[in-house]
C-alpha positions in Angstrom: 13.4 96.7 39.0 15.3 93.3 38.8 14.8 92.9 42.5 11.1 93.5 42.2 10.8 90.8 39.5 12.9 88.3 41.5 10.8 88.8 44.6 7.6 88.6 42.6 8.8 85.3 40.9 9.7 83.9 44.2 6.4 84.8 45.7 4.5 83.3 42.8 6.6 80.1 43.0 6.0 79.8 46.8 2.2 80.3 46.4 1.9 77.8 43.6 3.8 75.2 45.6 1.7 75.7 48.7 -1.5 75.5 46.6 -0.7 72.1 45.2 -2.3 69.1 46.8 -0.2 66.0 47.4 -1.3 62.4 46.6 1.0 60.5 49.0 3.0 61.3 52.1 5.4 59.1 54.0 7.2 60.0 57.3 7.7 59.5 61.0 5.4 59.8 63.9 6.7 60.2 67.5 4.8 59.9 70.7 3.6 57.0 72.8 3.9 54.9 69.6 7.0 55.8 67.5 7.1 54.6 64.0 6.6 55.2 60.3 3.5 56.3 58.5 2.1 56.5 55.0 -0.9 58.6 53.9 -2.9 58.5 50.7 -5.2 61.3 49.7 -8.6 60.2 48.3 -11.1 62.9 47.2 -9.9 65.5 49.8 -9.9 62.8 52.6 -7.2 60.3 53.4 -6.3 56.8 54.5 -3.3 56.7 56.8 -1.5 53.6 57.9 1.4 53.1 60.2 3.8 50.6 61.8 5.1 51.5 65.3 7.1 50.0 68.2 5.7 50.1 71.7 7.0 48.2 74.7 8.6 45.3 72.8 5.5 45.0 70.6 4.7 46.0 67.0 1.5 48.0 66.4 0.0 48.2 62.9 -2.9 50.7 62.4 -5.0 52.2 59.6 -7.5 55.1 59.9 -9.8 56.9 57.5 -9.4 60.7 57.9 -11.8 63.5 56.9 -9.9 66.7 56.2 -11.0 70.3 56.3 -9.0 73.5 55.7 -8.7 75.7 58.8 -6.8 78.8 60.1 -5.1 79.6 56.8 -3.4 78.3 53.7 -1.6 75.0 54.3 -3.5 74.1 57.5 -5.9 71.1 57.6 -7.9 69.7 60.5 -8.3 65.9 60.2 -10.4 63.5 62.2 -11.3 59.9 61.7 -11.5 56.3 63.0 -9.9 53.0 62.2 -8.4 49.8 63.7 -5.1 48.6 65.0 -3.4 45.4 66.1 -0.6 44.9 68.6 1.7 41.8 68.2 4.5 40.6 70.5 6.0 37.2 71.4 3.3 36.5 74.0 0.4 38.8 73.1 -2.0 39.6 70.4 -4.5 42.5 70.6 -7.0 44.1 68.2 -8.8 47.3 68.8 -10.4 50.5 67.5 -8.9 54.0 67.5 -9.9 57.5 66.7 -7.8 60.4 65.5 -8.0 64.2 65.6 -5.2 66.4 64.5 -3.8 69.5 62.7 -1.5 69.2 59.7 0.5 72.1 58.2 2.0 71.6 54.7 5.1 73.8 54.6 5.0 76.0 51.5 8.6 75.6 50.2 10.1 73.7 47.3 10.9 70.7 49.5 7.3 69.3 50.2 7.1 68.6 53.9 4.0 68.4 56.2 4.1 68.5 60.0 1.3 67.3 62.2 0.2 67.1 65.8 -2.5 64.7 66.7 -4.4 62.8 69.4 -5.3 59.1 68.9 -7.4 57.5 71.7 -7.8 53.8 71.3 -9.4 50.8 73.0 -8.2 47.2 72.8 -11.2 44.9 72.1 -9.5 41.5 71.7 -6.7 40.4 74.0 -8.2 42.2 77.0 -10.0 45.5 77.2 -7.4 48.2 77.6 -8.2 51.9 76.8 -5.4 54.2 75.7 -6.2 57.8 76.5 -2.8 59.4 76.4 -1.6 59.0 72.8 -0.4 62.4 71.5 2.0 62.4 68.6 4.1 64.7 66.3 4.6 63.7 62.7 6.9 64.8 59.8 6.0 63.6 56.3 7.5 64.0 52.9 4.7 64.7 50.4 4.6 63.7 46.8 
């Protein structure tokens, strides 16, 4: 009987943790652009900003993301658009980017979210350069 109550308490604790929404998340994103990212949830959607390094340049971006639950508990599809800038010693670029991805918030006591996304972009100032191959994997701490 003690085992039953211990398993039930663990199950309830796990379900309550996975059902909680987070307000902020900070973490790392790897891919074509490797860097740090911060995400703020606003009315079930989000604003995500990041700083990344790419070919001796620094890229700063921000996107607005719409989020929808999919597949099962903890999974969210997100998609959106935003802007970025690339800065180096001899170059300045400004452009627009899109994002579509899938995030899974791991239902454990340590609040982590992992994501896989695609971020196509096009440079508008500093020369027109489309970026079609920008897949990334992210790991974020949620609070």
